[in-house]
C-alpha positions as a Markdown table, in Angstrom:
| # | Residue | x | y | z |
|---|---|---|---|---|
| 1 | Met | 1.3 | -6.8 | 16.5 |
| 2 | Gly | 3.5 | -3.6 | 14.7 |
| 3 | Asn | 6.6 | -1.8 | 15.7 |
| 4 | Pro | 6.7 | 0.5 | 18.7 |
| 5 | Lys | 5.4 | 4.2 | 18.6 |
| 6 | Gly | 8.3 | 6.5 | 17.8 |
| 7 | Ser | 10.5 | 3.4 | 16.4 |
| 8 | Asn | 13.0 | 4.9 | 13.7 |
| 9 | Asn | 13.6 | 1.2 | 12.2 |
| 10 | Cys | 11.5 | -2.0 | 11.7 |
| 11 | Leu | 11.8 | -4.7 | 14.2 |
| 12 | Val | 12.0 | -7.2 | 11.6 |
| 13 | Cys | 13.5 | -5.9 | 8.6 |
| 14 | Asp | 15.4 | -2.8 | 10.0 |
| 15 | Lys | 13.9 | -0.8 | 7.1 |
| 16 | Asn | 13.9 | 3.0 | 7.7 |
| 17 | Leu | 10.5 | 3.7 | 8.8 |
| 18 | Lys | 10.9 | 7.6 | 8.4 |
| 19 | Glu | 10.4 | 7.1 | 4.7 |
| 20 | Thr | 6.8 | 5.7 | 5.9 |
| 21 | Val | 4.1 | 8.1 | 5.4 |
| 22 | Ala | 1.0 | 5.1 | 6.1 |
| 23 | Phe | 0.8 | 1.7 | 6.7 |
| 24 | Leu | -2.1 | -0.2 | 5.7 |
| 25 | Glu | -3.5 | -3.7 | 6.7 |
| 26 | Asp | -5.8 | -5.3 | 4.4 |
| 27 | Asp | -6.9 | -8.9 | 3.9 |
| 28 | Ser | -4.6 | -10.2 | 1.1 |
| 29 | Phe | -2.0 | -7.7 | 1.7 |
| 30 | Asp | -0.2 | -4.9 | 3.6 |
| 31 | Leu | 0.2 | -1.5 | 1.9 |
| 32 | Glu | 3.1 | 0.8 | 2.7 |
| 33 | Ile | 2.7 | 4.2 | 1.3 |
| 34 | Thr | 6.2 | 5.9 | 1.1 |
| 35 | Ser | 6.8 | 9.7 | -0.7 |
| 36 | Asp | 7.9 | 7.8 | -3.3 |
| 37 | Cys | 6.0 | 4.8 | -4.0 |
| 38 | Leu | 3.3 | 2.3 | -2.8 |
| 39 | Leu | 4.7 | -1.5 | -1.6 |
| 40 | Glu | 2.2 | -4.2 | -1.5 |
| 41 | Tyr | 3.3 | -6.9 | 0.6 |
| 42 | Arg | 1.1 | -10.1 | -0.3 |
| 43 | Lys | -0.2 | -12.4 | 2.2 |
| 44 | Asn | -1.4 | -16.3 | 1.9 |
| 45 | Phe | -4.7 | -17.2 | 1.0 |
| 46 | Trp | -6.1 | -16.9 | 4.3 |
| 47 | Gly | -4.4 | -13.6 | 5.2 |
| 48 | Thr | -2.9 | -14.4 | 8.0 |
| 49 | Arg | 1.3 | -14.1 | 7.2 |
| 50 | Arg | 3.2 | -12.4 | 4.4 |
| 51 | Thr | 4.4 | -14.7 | 1.5 |
| 52 | Gly | 7.2 | -12.7 | 1.2 |
| 53 | Lys | 6.3 | -11.4 | -2.4 |
| 54 | Val | 6.6 | -7.3 | -2.5 |
| 55 | Asn | 5.3 | -5.6 | -5.3 |
| 56 | Lys | 6.6 | -1.7 | -5.6 |
| 57 | Tyr | 4.8 | 0.8 | -7.7 |
| 58 | Trp | 6.6 | 4.1 | -8.1 |
| 59 | Trp | 4.1 | 6.9 | -7.7 |
| 60 | Asp | 5.5 | 8.8 | -10.8 |
| 61 | Lys | 5.5 | 5.7 | -12.9 |
| 62 | Met | 1.7 | 5.0 | -12.6 |
| 63 | Glu | -0.9 | 6.1 | -15.1 |
| 64 | Asp | -5.0 | 6.4 | -15.3 |
| 65 | Ile | -5.4 | 6.4 | -11.1 |
| 66 | Glu | -9.1 | 5.6 | -10.6 |
| 67 | Phe | -11.0 | 4.5 | -7.2 |
| 68 | Gly | -13.6 | 1.8 | -8.2 |
| 69 | Ser | -16.9 | 1.8 | -6.9 |
| 70 | Pro | -19.4 | 0.6 | -5.1 |
| 71 | Ile | -16.8 | -2.0 | -4.9 |
| 72 | Asn | -13.4 | -0.5 | -3.2 |
| 73 | Arg | -10.7 | -0.9 | -5.5 |
| 74 | Phe | -7.6 | 1.3 | -6.2 |
| 75 | Ile | -7.0 | 0.9 | -10.1 |
| 76 | Phe | -3.9 | 2.2 | -12.1 |
| 77 | Ile | -1.8 | 1.2 | -14.9 |
| 78 | Tyr | 1.8 | 0.6 | -14.2 |
| 79 | Glu | 4.3 | -0.3 | -17.1 |
| 80 | Asp | 1.3 | -0.8 | -19.6 |
| 81 | Arg | -0.3 | -3.5 | -17.0 |
| 82 | Arg | -3.6 | -2.7 | -15.3 |
| 83 | Val | -3.1 | -3.2 | -11.3 |
| 84 | Val | -6.5 | -3.8 | -9.4 |
| 85 | Ile | -6.2 | -3.6 | -5.4 |
| 86 | Pro | -9.3 | -4.3 | -3.8 |
| 87 | Leu | -9.5 | -2.2 | -0.3 |
| 88 | Arg | -11.4 | -2.3 | 2.9 |
| 89 | Asp | -13.5 | 1.2 | 3.3 |
| 90 | Glu | -11.0 | 2.9 | 6.1 |
| 91 | Asn | -7.9 | 2.3 | 4.0 |
| 92 | Met | -9.6 | 3.4 | 0.4 |
| 93 | Glu | -10.2 | 6.8 | 2.4 |
| 94 | Lys | -6.3 | 6.9 | 3.7 |
| 95 | Leu | -5.1 | 6.1 | 0.3 |
| 96 | Arg | -7.4 | 8.7 | -1.5 |
| 97 | Asp | -6.7 | 11.3 | 1.2 |
| 98 | Tyr | -3.0 | 10.9 | 0.4 |
| 99 | Leu | -3.0 | 10.7 | -3.0 |
| 100 | Glu | -5.3 | 14.2 | -3.0 |
| 101 | Glu | -2.3 | 15.8 | -0.6 |
| 102 | Arg | 0.2 | 15.1 | -3.6 |
| 103 | Val | -1.4 | 16.7 | -6.1 |
């Protein structure tokens, strides 16, 4: 269950939701897309609860962005480290659309 439509702040953490462009729920993590960064909220092994681990990737620090195929993966270099995020079909399309709009 998410925040009610039109909410200005998250009911759980009180984060300002006006900064959020999109929120993508996936099996191993949730992704929050903001105009400045991509936030990755890790889930436990079974994908039922968040672990509390958050990875924050600034868009302007990402290099060599690509979309893997035939397996849906968002791949990029961040601070000299290769990052690979597997995605569901619908989330891959949303992320690809957002990045195309940024360029």
